[in-house]
Backbone as CSV, one residue per row, in Angstrom:
resi,resn,N_x,N_y,N_z,CA_x,CA_y,CA_z,C_x,C_y,C_z
1,MET,3.427,-12.879,-30.088,2.516,-13.424,-31.103,1.225,-13.927,-30.450
2,ILE,0.090,-13.503,-30.984,-1.204,-13.937,-30.459,-1.653,-15.181,-31.203
3,ASN,-1.925,-16.248,-30.451,-2.326,-17.519,-31.049,-3.838,-17.605,-31.213
4,ILE,-4.275,-17.878,-32.439,-5.696,-18.086,-32.731,-5.974,-19.582,-32.639
5,LYS,-7.003,-19.949,-31.896,-7.298,-21.356,-31.647,-8.204,-21.932,-32.743
6,THR,-7.953,-23.190,-33.068,-8.801,-23.907,-34.012,-10.043,-24.421,-33.292
7,ALA,-11.006,-24.914,-34.062,-12.221,-25.476,-33.462,-11.873,-26.646,-32.542
8,GLN,-10.893,-27.450,-32.945,-10.476,-28.588,-32.126,-9.819,-28.109,-30.822
9,ASP,-8.984,-27.092,-30.930,-8.353,-26.519,-29.737,-9.413,-26.029,-28.753
10,ILE,-10.409,-25.356,-29.293,-11.454,-24.764,-28.458,-12.252,-25.833,-27.730
11,GLU,-12.545,-26.932,-28.404,-13.287,-28.021,-27.758,-12.501,-28.596,-26.589
12,ILE,-11.191,-28.732,-26.758,-10.351,-29.226,-25.661,-10.379,-28.240,-24.493
13,MET,-10.240,-26.957,-24.811,-10.240,-25.947,-23.757,-11.581,-25.866,-23.039
14,LYS,-12.662,-26.082,-23.756,-13.985,-26.082,-23.116,-14.111,-27.248,-22.133
15,LYS,-13.568,-28.406,-22.504,-13.606,-29.559,-21.594,-12.768,-29.280,-20.357
16,GLY,-11.575,-28.711,-20.580,-10.724,-28.363,-19.448,-11.345,-27.298,-18.573
17,GLY,-11.997,-26.321,-19.212,-12.639,-25.257,-18.470,-13.789,-25.742,-17.610
18,LYS,-14.543,-26.713,-18.118,-15.654,-27.287,-17.337,-15.113,-28.027,-16.122
19,ILE,-14.040,-28.786,-16.316,-13.403,-29.471,-15.183,-12.944,-28.456,-14.149
20,LEU,-12.281,-27.408,-14.616,-11.745,-26.400,-13.703,-12.855,-25.697,-12.930
21,ALA,-13.920,-25.318,-13.606,-15.031,-24.641,-12.929,-15.636,-25.529,-11.853
22,ASP,-15.811,-26.817,-12.161,-16.355,-27.755,-11.173,-15.439,-27.858,-9.954
23,VAL,-14.132,-27.889,-10.203,-13.162,-28.013,-9.114,-13.176,-26.760,-8.230
24,VAL,-13.108,-25.591,-8.852,-13.099,-24.343,-8.082,-14.371,-24.200,-7.259
25,ASN,-15.506,-24.514,-7.860,-16.773,-24.396,-7.134,-16.842,-25.362,-5.956
26,GLU,-16.312,-26.581,-6.133,-16.336,-27.547,-5.023,-15.391,-27.112,-3.899
27,VAL,-14.248,-26.567,-4.269,-13.321,-26.056,-3.253,-13.990,-24.949,-2.446
28,LEU,-14.660,-24.032,-3.122,-15.302,-22.919,-2.430,-16.460,-23.386,-1.553
29,GLU,-17.161,-24.423,-1.990,-18.243,-24.977,-1.176,-17.713,-25.566,0.127
30,ASN,-16.473,-26.035,0.088,-15.860,-26.644,1.270,-15.051,-25.661,2.102
31,ALA,-14.954,-24.438,1.645,-14.180,-23.416,2.356,-15.022,-22.857,3.500
32,LYS,-14.946,-23.517,4.654,-15.705,-23.148,5.845,-14.748,-22.957,7.015
33,PRO,-15.203,-22.291,8.071,-14.334,-22.109,9.240,-13.795,-23.446,9.757
34,GLY,-12.502,-23.492,10.033,-11.881,-24.694,10.583,-11.094,-25.516,9.587
35,ILE,-11.365,-25.357,8.290,-10.619,-26.111,7.291,-9.341,-25.349,6.937
36,SER,-8.273,-26.090,6.645,-7.002,-25.431,6.341,-6.838,-25.212,4.843
37,GLU,-5.957,-24.285,4.517,-5.647,-24.024,3.103,-5.103,-25.283,2.440
38,LEU,-4.265,-26.027,3.157,-3.675,-27.246,2.591,-4.727,-28.317,2.323
39,GLU,-5.734,-28.394,3.172,-6.811,-29.366,2.943,-7.579,-29.019,1.666
40,LEU,-7.780,-27.738,1.420,-8.477,-27.318,0.203,-7.588,-27.518,-1.022
41,GLU,-6.296,-27.331,-0.868,-5.339,-27.637,-1.935,-5.396,-29.118,-2.299
42,ASP,-5.388,-29.982,-1.283,-5.456,-31.425,-1.537,-6.756,-31.798,-2.248
43,LEU,-7.846,-31.156,-1.853,-9.134,-31.410,-2.494,-9.073,-31.058,-3.968
44,ALA,-8.543,-29.878,-4.280,-8.441,-29.437,-5.678,-7.558,-30.386,-6.479
45,ASN,-6.411,-30.730,-5.941,-5.469,-31.618,-6.631,-6.110,-32.967,-6.932
46,ASN,-6.775,-33.530,-5.937,-7.395,-34.840,-6.114,-8.549,-34.802,-7.111
47,LEU,-9.335,-33.740,-7.066,-10.465,-33.621,-7.992,-9.984,-33.506,-9.441
48,ILE,-8.948,-32.704,-9.668,-8.426,-32.543,-11.025,-7.931,-33.880,-11.567
49,ASN,-7.168,-34.584,-10.765,-6.657,-35.884,-11.194,-7.783,-36.885,-11.427
50,LYS,-8.768,-36.874,-10.537,-9.898,-37.791,-10.652,-10.685,-37.553,-11.939
51,LYS,-10.720,-36.309,-12.382,-11.469,-35.953,-13.582,-10.652,-36.130,-14.863
52,GLY,-9.435,-36.687,-14.720,-8.630,-37.027,-15.892,-7.794,-35.904,-16.459
53,ALA,-7.606,-34.842,-15.688,-6.775,-33.720,-16.129,-5.534,-33.631,-15.245
54,PHE,-4.743,-32.587,-15.447,-3.526,-32.384,-14.658,-3.547,-30.966,-14.092
55,PRO,-3.088,-30.785,-12.841,-3.050,-29.438,-12.267,-2.126,-28.529,-13.074
56,GLY,-2.698,-27.515,-13.704,-1.938,-26.654,-14.597,-0.800,-25.923,-13.915
57,PHE,-1.003,-25.499,-12.661,0.027,-24.727,-11.977,1.260,-25.569,-11.651
58,LYS,1.092,-26.889,-11.583,2.242,-27.755,-11.320,3.175,-27.837,-12.526
59,ARG,2.749,-27.293,-13.653,3.615,-27.222,-14.826,4.441,-25.937,-14.852
60,VAL,4.224,-25.082,-13.854,5.037,-23.881,-13.698,6.309,-24.259,-12.944
61,GLU,7.455,-23.962,-13.511,8.732,-24.367,-12.914,8.868,-23.856,-11.483
62,GLY,9.128,-24.771,-10.566,9.357,-24.416,-9.175,8.117,-24.351,-8.313
63,TYR,6.937,-24.508,-8.929,5.697,-24.455,-8.143,5.105,-25.861,-8.039
64,ASN,4.769,-26.288,-6.829,4.398,-27.685,-6.602,2.975,-27.885,-6.109
65,PHE,2.097,-26.927,-6.404,0.728,-26.997,-5.911,-0.279,-26.826,-7.046
66,ALA,-1.487,-27.350,-6.823,-2.561,-27.227,-7.814,-3.229,-25.869,-7.745
67,THR,-3.117,-25.225,-6.592,-3.795,-23.946,-6.380,-2.822,-22.877,-5.901
68,CYS,-3.245,-21.633,-6.044,-2.672,-20.516,-5.311,-3.792,-20.011,-4.402
69,ILE,-3.485,-19.824,-3.141,-4.490,-19.427,-2.165,-4.241,-17.990,-1.707
70,SER,-5.295,-17.185,-1.754,-5.197,-15.788,-1.329,-6.145,-15.556,-0.160
71,THR,-5.597,-15.524,1.046,-6.404,-15.282,2.237,-6.113,-13.889,2.782
72,ASN,-7.156,-13.090,2.878,-7.109,-11.738,3.438,-6.178,-10.799,2.668
73,ASP,-4.957,-10.537,3.153,-4.103,-9.550,2.489,-3.204,-10.153,1.411
74,VAL,-3.349,-11.445,1.120,-2.601,-12.057,0.021,-3.303,-11.702,-1.289
75,ILE,-2.527,-11.180,-2.242,-3.101,-10.774,-3.526,-3.126,-11.951,-4.493
76,VAL,-1.958,-12.518,-4.774,-1.849,-13.663,-5.694,-0.681,-14.558,-5.298
77,HIS,-0.641,-15.721,-5.928,0.481,-16.672,-5.851,0.752,-17.184,-4.457
78,GLY,-0.273,-17.158,-3.594,-0.093,-17.623,-2.228,0.075,-19.139,-2.162
79,ILE,1.133,-19.591,-1.519,1.355,-21.023,-1.330,0.407,-21.524,-0.243
80,PRO,-0.386,-22.576,-0.512,-1.300,-23.103,0.510,-0.540,-23.524,1.766
81,GLY,-1.052,-23.127,2.918,-0.373,-23.431,4.175,-1.283,-24.080,5.195
82,LYS,-0.816,-24.122,6.439,-1.556,-24.788,7.520,-2.629,-23.892,8.122
83,TYR,-2.685,-22.642,7.688,-3.660,-21.704,8.254,-5.080,-22.248,8.107
84,LYS,-5.848,-22.219,9.211,-7.241,-22.664,9.194,-8.161,-21.454,9.060
85,LEU,-9.074,-21.545,8.125,-9.971,-20.429,7.840,-10.856,-20.099,9.031
86,LYS,-11.145,-18.793,9.166,-11.989,-18.310,10.245,-13.184,-17.553,9.686
87,GLU,-14.222,-17.488,10.479,-15.414,-16.719,10.114,-15.012,-15.283,9.753
88,GLY,-15.438,-14.843,8.574,-15.161,-13.479,8.154,-13.920,-13.320,7.297
89,ASP,-13.087,-14.356,7.211,-11.912,-14.272,6.340,-12.327,-14.045,4.893
90,VAL,-11.444,-13.394,4.138,-11.608,-13.283,2.687,-10.682,-14.329,2.068
91,PHE,-11.285,-15.258,1.349,-10.550,-16.414,0.826,-10.683,-16.502,-0.687
92,GLY,-9.543,-16.522,-1.358,-9.549,-16.643,-2.810,-8.781,-17.869,-3.260
93,VAL,-9.305,-18.546,-4.277,-8.591,-19.680,-4.865,-8.373,-19.407,-6.349
94,ASP,-7.131,-19.584,-6.767,-6.727,-19.455,-8.164,-6.251,-20.835,-8.586
95,CYS,-6.774,-21.336,-9.696,-6.474,-22.714,-10.075,-6.400,-22.835,-11.592
96,GLY,-5.605,-23.793,-12.052,-5.476,-24.037,-13.484,-5.574,-25.514,-13.798
97,VAL,-6.068,-25.805,-14.990,-6.156,-27.191,-15.468,-5.391,-27.297,-16.784
98,PHE,-4.664,-28.396,-16.937,-3.972,-28.715,-18.182,-4.577,-30.000,-18.722
99,LEU,-5.174,-29.915,-19.914,-5.844,-31.072,-20.510,-5.483,-31.169,-21.986
100,ASN,-4.923,-32.293,-22.372,-4.603,-32.573,-23.785,-3.855,-31.418,-24.462
101,GLY,-2.891,-30.849,-23.728,-2.028,-29.833,-24.319,-2.465,-28.394,-24.155
102,PHE,-3.594,-28.159,-23.449,-4.102,-26.793,-23.311,-4.438,-26.461,-21.855
103,PHE,-4.162,-25.189,-21.500,-4.430,-24.683,-20.161,-5.753,-23.924,-20.110
104,THR,-6.378,-23.939,-18.948,-7.442,-22.996,-18.594,-7.125,-22.472,-17.198
105,ASP,-7.645,-21.290,-16.866,-7.264,-20.586,-15.639,-8.499,-19.896,-15.077
106,MET,-8.663,-19.963,-13.762,-9.852,-19.383,-13.135,-9.563,-19.040,-11.676
107,SER,-10.186,-17.995,-11.184,-10.083,-17.676,-9.760,-11.359,-16.999,-9.271
108,LYS,-11.573,-17.118,-7.975,-12.745,-16.507,-7.362,-12.451,-16.268,-5.882
109,THR,-13.031,-15.216,-5.345,-12.826,-14.855,-3.949,-14.168,-14.769,-3.238
110,ILE,-14.223,-15.314,-2.000,-15.464,-15.318,-1.224,-15.190,-14.865,0.211
111,ARG,-16.266,-14.633,0.937,-16.201,-14.367,2.376,-16.504,-15.676,3.096
112,ILE,-15.688,-16.032,4.058,-15.882,-17.283,4.788,-16.987,-17.119,5.820
113,ARG,-17.973,-17.978,5.683,-19.099,-17.980,6.621,-19.450,-19.413,6.994
114,SER,-19.816,-19.630,8.232,-20.293,-20.941,8.670,-21.718,-21.140,8.171
115,ILE,-22.218,-22.353,8.288,-23.573,-22.664,7.805,-24.610,-21.782,8.493
116,ASN,-24.452,-21.576,9.786,-25.397,-20.744,10.540,-24.794,-19.382,10.871
117,SER,-24.065,-18.835,9.924,-23.344,-17.581,10.161,-24.286,-16.437,10.512
118,LYS,-23.851,-15.642,11.488,-24.580,-14.437,11.869,-23.825,-13.188,11.401
119,LEU,-22.819,-13.415,10.557,-22.011,-12.313,10.037,-22.834,-11.487,9.057
120,GLU,-23.040,-10.231,9.360,-23.841,-9.360,8.508,-23.016,-8.842,7.337
121,LYS,-23.705,-8.511,6.250,-23.015,-7.954,5.084,-22.436,-6.596,5.447
122,ASP,-21.209,-6.355,4.975,-20.559,-5.100,5.301,-19.737,-4.606,4.118
123,ASN,-18.801,-3.712,4.374,-18.025,-3.099,3.295,-17.133,-4.109,2.570
124,ILE,-16.745,-5.172,3.258,-15.925,-6.195,2.604,-16.756,-6.964,1.586
125,ASP,-17.979,-7.255,1.910,-18.870,-7.936,0.960,-19.120,-7.038,-0.256
126,LYS,-19.280,-5.739,-0.020,-19.455,-4.788,-1.132,-18.209,-4.785,-2.015
127,PHE,-17.046,-4.846,-1.392,-15.778,-4.903,-2.122,-15.738,-6.121,-3.043
128,LEU,-16.135,-7.287,-2.531,-16.111,-8.504,-3.338,-17.172,-8.467,-4.442
129,GLU,-18.318,-7.916,-4.148,-19.361,-7.775,-5.164,-18.884,-6.884,-6.312
130,THR,-18.117,-5.862,-5.988,-17.580,-4.960,-7.008,-16.658,-5.709,-7.961
131,GLY,-15.825,-6.592,-7.435,-14.931,-7.382,-8.283,-15.679,-8.294,-9.224
132,GLN,-16.743,-8.908,-8.722,-17.557,-9.782,-9.571,-18.221,-8.990,-10.693
133,ILE,-18.738,-7.822,-10.355,-19.381,-6.967,-11.360,-18.358,-6.527,-12.403
134,ALA,-17.178,-6.142,-11.952,-16.129,-5.686,-12.868,-15.750,-6.790,-13.848
135,LEU,-15.615,-8.026,-13.362,-15.275,-9.139,-14.255,-16.409,-9.394,-15.245
136,HIS,-17.631,-9.401,-14.761,-18.790,-9.664,-15.622,-18.879,-8.633,-16.752
137,LYS,-18.707,-7.367,-16.413,-18.824,-6.313,-17.429,-17.608,-6.278,-18.347
138,ALA,-16.447,-6.641,-17.817,-15.244,-6.706,-18.654,-15.371,-7.810,-19.692
139,ILE,-15.934,-8.934,-19.291,-16.130,-10.044,-20.227,-17.030,-9.617,-21.385
140,LYS,-18.036,-8.811,-21.101,-18.939,-8.337,-22.159,-18.209,-7.493,-23.210
141,GLN,-17.067,-6.940,-22.836,-16.278,-6.135,-23.774,-15.388,-7.003,-24.672
142,ALA,-15.315,-8.306,-24.375,-14.422,-9.215,-25.112,-15.091,-9.698,-26.395
143,LYS,-15.210,-8.789,-27.351,-15.896,-9.112,-28.599,-15.132,-8.539,-29.783
144,ILE,-15.366,-9.135,-30.940,-14.680,-8.717,-32.167,-14.902,-7.222,-32.415
145,GLY,-13.835,-6.536,-32.764,-13.911,-5.104,-33.029,-13.456,-4.260,-31.865
146,ASN,-13.612,-4.802,-30.652,-13.080,-4.113,-29.475,-11.600,-4.425,-29.334
147,ARG,-10.981,-3.761,-28.390,-9.562,-3.962,-28.115,-9.354,-4.339,-26.646
148,ILE,-8.166,-4.838,-26.349,-7.846,-5.182,-24.966,-8.117,-3.991,-24.052
149,GLY,-7.847,-2.797,-24.554,-8.057,-1.593,-23.753,-9.484,-1.394,-23.286
150,HIS,-10.453,-1.888,-24.057,-11.851,-1.773,-23.630,-12.101,-2.638,-22.389
151,ILE,-11.471,-3.798,-22.344,-11.564,-4.667,-21.166,-10.882,-3.998,-19.977
152,SER,-9.668,-3.513,-20.217,-8.876,-2.887,-19.155,-9.593,-1.679,-18.558
153,LYS,-10.113,-0.816,-19.418,-10.776,0.402,-18.949,-12.032,0.084,-18.148
154,THR,-12.765,-0.926,-18.573,-13.985,-1.313,-17.852,-13.650,-1.740,-16.428
155,ILE,-12.626,-2.587,-16.277,-12.220,-3.030,-14.944,-11.800,-1.835,-14.093
156,GLN,-10.926,-1.010,-14.640,-10.405,0.128,-13.888,-11.515,1.091,-13.476
157,ASP,-12.408,1.398,-14.399,-13.484,2.352,-14.103,-14.356,1.865,-12.947
158,ILE,-14.737,0.601,-12.986,-15.641,0.067,-11.958,-14.948,-0.028,-10.607
159,VAL,-13.727,-0.542,-10.604,-12.986,-0.690,-9.348,-12.711,0.667,-8.710
160,GLU,-12.202,1.603,-9.499,-11.810,2.896,-8.931,-13.018,3.775,-8.603
161,LYS,-14.099,3.623,-9.352,-15.316,4.384,-9.055,-15.842,4.054,-7.662
162,ASN,-15.607,2.812,-7.243,-16.077,2.374,-5.929,-15.049,2.608,-4.818
163,GLY,-13.932,3.268,-5.159,-12.970,3.652,-4.138,-11.873,2.652,-3.854
164,TYR,-11.716,1.647,-4.736,-10.712,0.619,-4.530,-9.539,0.826,-5.501
165,SER,-8.519,-0.022,-5.384,-7.303,0.148,-6.175,-7.020,-1.072,-7.045
166,VAL,-6.704,-0.840,-8.317,-6.282,-1.916,-9.214,-4.778,-2.122,-9.039
167,VAL,-4.372,-3.359,-8.834,-2.948,-3.674,-8.721,-2.310,-3.539,-10.104
168,ARG,-1.184,-2.866,-10.176,-0.558,-2.575,-11.466,0.437,-3.642,-11.928
169,GLU,1.076,-4.317,-11.005,2.141,-5.256,-11.366,1.630,-6.609,-11.854
170,LEU,0.349,-6.888,-11.686,-0.221,-8.211,-11.984,-1.391,-8.050,-12.946
171,ILE,-1.400,-8.845,-14.016,-2.381,-8.634,-15.078,-2.895,-9.957,-15.646
172,GLY,-3.988,-9.861,-16.426,-4.480,-11.009,-17.170,-3.598,-11.279,-18.375
173,HIS,-3.989,-12.283,-19.165,-3.078,-12.760,-20.210,-3.800,-13.659,-21.207
174,GLY,-3.180,-13.815,-22.377,-3.633,-14.849,-23.290,-3.352,-16.215,-22.688
175,ILE,-4.037,-17.236,-23.176,-3.874,-18.579,-22.616,-4.185,-19.615,-23.684
176,GLY,-3.533,-20.753,-23.605,-3.748,-21.824,-24.587,-2.755,-22.943,-24.353
177,LYS,-1.840,-23.136,-25.287,-0.809,-24.168,-25.125,0.160,-23.783,-24.006
178,LYS,0.218,-22.488,-23.696,0.975,-22.002,-22.552,0.018,-21.350,-21.567
179,LEU,0.384,-21.395,-20.297,-0.457,-20.766,-19.283,-0.520,-19.259,-19.490
180,HIS,0.622,-18.674,-19.865,0.674,-17.237,-20.128,1.140,-16.997,-21.558
181,GLU,0.244,-16.489,-22.367,0.536,-16.170,-23.765,0.247,-14.689,-24.004
182,ASP,0.589,-14.217,-25.199,0.149,-12.887,-25.628,-1.330,-12.963,-25.962
183,PRO,-2.087,-11.869,-25.781,-1.639,-10.551,-25.344,-1.722,-10.389,-23.830
184,GLU,-1.044,-9.390,-23.303,-1.252,-9.009,-21.916,-2.626,-8.358,-21.788
185,VAL,-3.297,-8.607,-20.653,-4.640,-8.053,-20.431,-4.646,-7.328,-19.080
186,PRO,-4.168,-6.097,-19.040,-4.129,-5.353,-17.769,-5.538,-5.039,-17.260
187,GLY,-5.627,-4.841,-15.953,-6.890,-4.416,-15.352,-6.986,-2.907,-15.280
188,PHE,-6.165,-2.228,-16.065,-6.144,-0.770,-16.115,-5.682,-0.368,-17.513
189,LEU,-6.132,0.777,-17.973,-5.819,1.214,-19.329,-4.395,1.753,-19.408
190,VAL,-3.646,1.231,-20.378,-2.269,1.667,-20.603,-2.208,2.396,-21.944
191,GLY,-2.006,3.710,-21.916,-1.871,4.480,-23.145,-3.169,4.631,-23.924
192,ASP,-3.037,4.797,-25.236,-4.160,5.007,-26.144,-4.912,3.699,-26.342
193,ILE,-6.208,3.700,-26.064,-7.014,2.488,-26.186,-6.969,1.927,-27.605
194,ASN,-6.827,2.799,-28.604,-6.812,2.365,-29.998,-5.480,1.759,-30.435
195,LYS,-4.508,1.780,-29.541,-3.222,1.152,-29.829,-3.038,-0.157,-29.060
196,THR,-4.042,-0.551,-28.307,-3.994,-1.840,-27.619,-4.419,-2.944,-28.590
197,PRO,-4.058,-4.217,-28.312,-4.334,-5.303,-29.261,-5.814,-5.442,-29.616
198,LEU,-6.058,-5.693,-30.902,-7.414,-5.886,-31.409,-7.890,-7.295,-31.088
199,LEU,-9.143,-7.414,-30.671,-9.717,-8.724,-30.361,-10.234,-9.386,-31.631
200,LYS,-9.867,-10.667,-31.818,-10.230,-11.400,-33.023,-10.842,-12.753,-32.672
201,GLU,-11.649,-13.258,-33.573,-12.271,-14.561,-33.372,-11.205,-15.635,-33.166
202,GLY,-11.438,-16.487,-32.163,-10.509,-17.577,-31.894,-9.465,-17.268,-30.846
203,MET,-9.420,-16.014,-30.369,-8.510,-15.681,-29.274,-9.068,-16.207,-27.962
204,THR,-8.203,-16.681,-27.093,-8.605,-17.081,-25.742,-7.752,-16.302,-24.754
205,ILE,-8.424,-15.622,-23.818,-7.730,-14.765,-22.860,-8.243,-15.025,-21.447
206,ALA,-7.337,-14.867,-20.489,-7.711,-14.943,-19.079,-7.880,-13.506,-18.583
207,ILE,-9.124,-13.125,-18.339,-9.424,-11.780,-17.846,-9.413,-11.813,-16.321
208,GLU,-8.600,-10.941,-15.723,-8.437,-10.959,-14.273,-8.709,-9.587,-13.658
209,VAL,-9.476,-9.605,-12.593,-9.675,-8.408,-11.777,-8.850,-8.623,-10.508
210,ILE,-7.738,-7.894,-10.396,-6.824,-8.021,-9.257,-6.794,-6.659,-8.573
211,TYR,-7.360,-6.570,-7.383,-7.600,-5.257,-6.792,-7.575,-5.326,-5.263
212,ASN,-7.355,-4.171,-4.653,-7.250,-4.076,-3.194,-8.302,-3.134,-2.640
213,ILE,-8.724,-3.419,-1.424,-9.677,-2.522,-0.767,-8.965,-1.248,-0.309
214,GLY,-7.640,-1.341,-0.129,-6.832,-0.186,0.254,-6.015,0.324,-0.918
215,LYS,-4.739,0.591,-0.673,-3.872,1.136,-1.708,-3.342,0.039,-2.634
216,LYS,-2.833,0.435,-3.794,-2.452,-0.525,-4.825,-1.074,-1.157,-4.624
217,GLU,-0.258,-0.606,-3.738,1.118,-1.083,-3.590,1.184,-2.507,-3.041
218,ILE,2.201,-3.249,-3.501,2.351,-4.653,-3.142,3.698,-4.905,-2.479
219,VAL,3.810,-6.060,-1.814,5.099,-6.510,-1.273,5.276,-7.989,-1.608
220,TYR,6.513,-8.371,-1.911,6.861,-9.761,-2.170,7.356,-10.395,-0.875
221,THR,6.917,-11.607,-0.598,7.313,-12.266,0.640,8.535,-13.158,0.410
222,ASP,9.078,-13.668,1.511,10.334,-14.414,1.458,10.220,-15.776,0.776
223,ASP,8.996,-16.299,0.607,8.890,-17.631,-0.013,9.090,-17.595,-1.527
224,GLY,9.214,-16.397,-2.086,9.480,-16.268,-3.515,8.255,-16.311,-4.396
225,TRP,7.070,-16.510,-3.784,5.834,-16.609,-4.560,4.755,-15.647,-4.074
226,THR,4.446,-15.724,-2.790,3.311,-14.997,-2.239,3.496,-13.479,-2.338
227,ILE,2.464,-12.814,-2.869,2.460,-11.358,-2.976,1.299,-10.812,-2.146
228,LYS,1.606,-9.833,-1.289,0.612,-9.280,-0.381,0.442,-7.775,-0.595
229,THR,-0.609,-7.219,0.002,-0.797,-5.771,-0.019,0.205,-5.133,0.942
230,LYS,0.788,-4.033,0.521,1.784,-3.352,1.359,1.144,-2.793,2.625
231,ASP,-0.095,-2.301,2.508,-0.757,-1.697,3.669,-1.564,-2.706,4.487
232,LYS,-1.397,-4.008,4.146,-2.060,-5.114,4.855,-3.585,-5.093,4.717
233,SER,-4.080,-4.383,3.704,-5.518,-4.352,3.451,-5.970,-5.618,2.711
234,ILE,-7.271,-5.832,2.672,-7.860,-6.982,1.998,-7.669,-6.869,0.481
235,SER,-7.449,-8.016,-0.163,-7.338,-8.048,-1.622,-8.364,-9.021,-2.197
236,GLY,-8.676,-8.841,-3.479,-9.625,-9.720,-4.159,-9.125,-10.102,-5.537
237,LEU,-9.565,-11.274,-6.002,-9.146,-11.778,-7.312,-10.297,-12.542,-7.949
238,PHE,-10.672,-12.112,-9.169,-11.706,-12.794,-9.944,-11.194,-12.983,-11.367
239,GLU,-11.366,-14.194,-11.916,-10.788,-14.492,-13.227,-11.588,-15.563,-13.957
240,HIS,-11.716,-15.381,-15.272,-12.289,-16.414,-16.146,-11.459,-16.509,-17.417
241,THR,-11.435,-17.694,-17.989,-10.871,-17.891,-19.320,-11.996,-17.673,-20.325
242,VAL,-11.751,-16.789,-21.300,-12.807,-16.333,-22.205,-12.388,-16.518,-23.664
243,LEU,-13.334,-16.963,-24.478,-13.136,-17.158,-25.917,-13.822,-16.048,-26.696
244,ILE,-13.097,-15.470,-27.655,-13.681,-14.456,-28.535,-14.331,-15.179,-29.722
245,THR,-15.612,-14.904,-29.967,-16.353,-15.553,-31.052,-16.972,-14.505,-31.966
246,LYS,-17.631,-14.980,-33.034,-18.331,-14.070,-33.948,-19.492,-13.375,-33.248
247,LYS,-20.022,-14.024,-32.224,-21.171,-13.474,-31.509,-20.726,-12.948,-30.147
248,GLU,-21.311,-13.485,-29.091,-20.984,-13.049,-27.740,-19.734,-13.778,-27.243
249,PRO,-19.000,-13.173,-26.295,-17.876,-13.877,-25.696,-18.365,-15.126,-24.951
250,VAL,-17.556,-16.168,-24.971,-17.894,-17.421,-24.311,-16.973,-17.622,-23.123
251,VAL,-17.558,-17.781,-21.941,-16.772,-18.069,-20.752,-16.476,-19.564,-20.716
252,ILE,-15.230,-19.915,-20.965,-14.837,-21.324,-21.026,-14.872,-21.967,-19.645
253,THR,-14.561,-21.179,-18.613,-14.545,-21.697,-17.241,-15.858,-21.405,-16.536
254,SER,-16.947,-21.862,-17.115,-18.260,-21.626,-16.503,-18.896,-22.942,-16.090
C-alpha cells in the first residue's frame, strides 16, 4: 500500500529532511585524511540529537549506528569502523532522521582530499559525477503522471551509458512513518514501464543511485550488514527523499 502524506505530515518531513541534510553535509565537510569512520559516526549521532531528532537507522532492529559508511568497495550498510580515511578514498555516508513519527533518508559519496590536495581529477571523479547527474535527472522524473519506471530507466540509462553497473539487489523505496514503505524504486527498469506504480501528489520516495565502477555483482560480509562489490571495485551511492507535488518534485533532504 502506498501512503499519501497530508500537509501536516509533509511539514514534519521537511523539518526532518533539513536536519538530515545539515548533518550529512557537516559529516562530509569533516571527512578528511586521518579521521576515522567511527569519529564521523559519532559526529552524525551527536548532531542529530543536538538538533532535537533521533537517528533513524537506530530504529532498525539490530542496527546500533546513526550512519552506514561506504568506503571504497563497500556498497551499502557498512558498519562504521576504526578505519582512518586516506587521500583518494571514496567515502559515502548514508544517514536517516526520525522526527515526530516520520523518517527521512539521504546519502552522498565524495572523494577524500586534504585541504591542500594535489590529487588530480580522474576516472573515479567522473564515476562520482555520473552518480550525481543520474540522481538529479531521476528526481526531475518524479512528477504526477509519470511512473516509478521513468525514474528507474533514467538512472539505468545514465549509469550504463557511462560504462558503469547498477546494483540489482538494492533499491530505493517509499518513506514516511516507516523507513521502507511501498513503492519499491529500483535504479533499473523492471518490465513494462507502464505497469510500474503511478506517481501521485503526496507520495514521498527515497530515490537511490546504487552503482559500481566495475561489475554489478555483490557479496555479503560476515558482520551481517556490510555489502561489498564482488570484484572489489569502487562503489557509489547517492540518495534524496523526494515529495511528489502538483508542480515540480520537492527534494525534502536539501
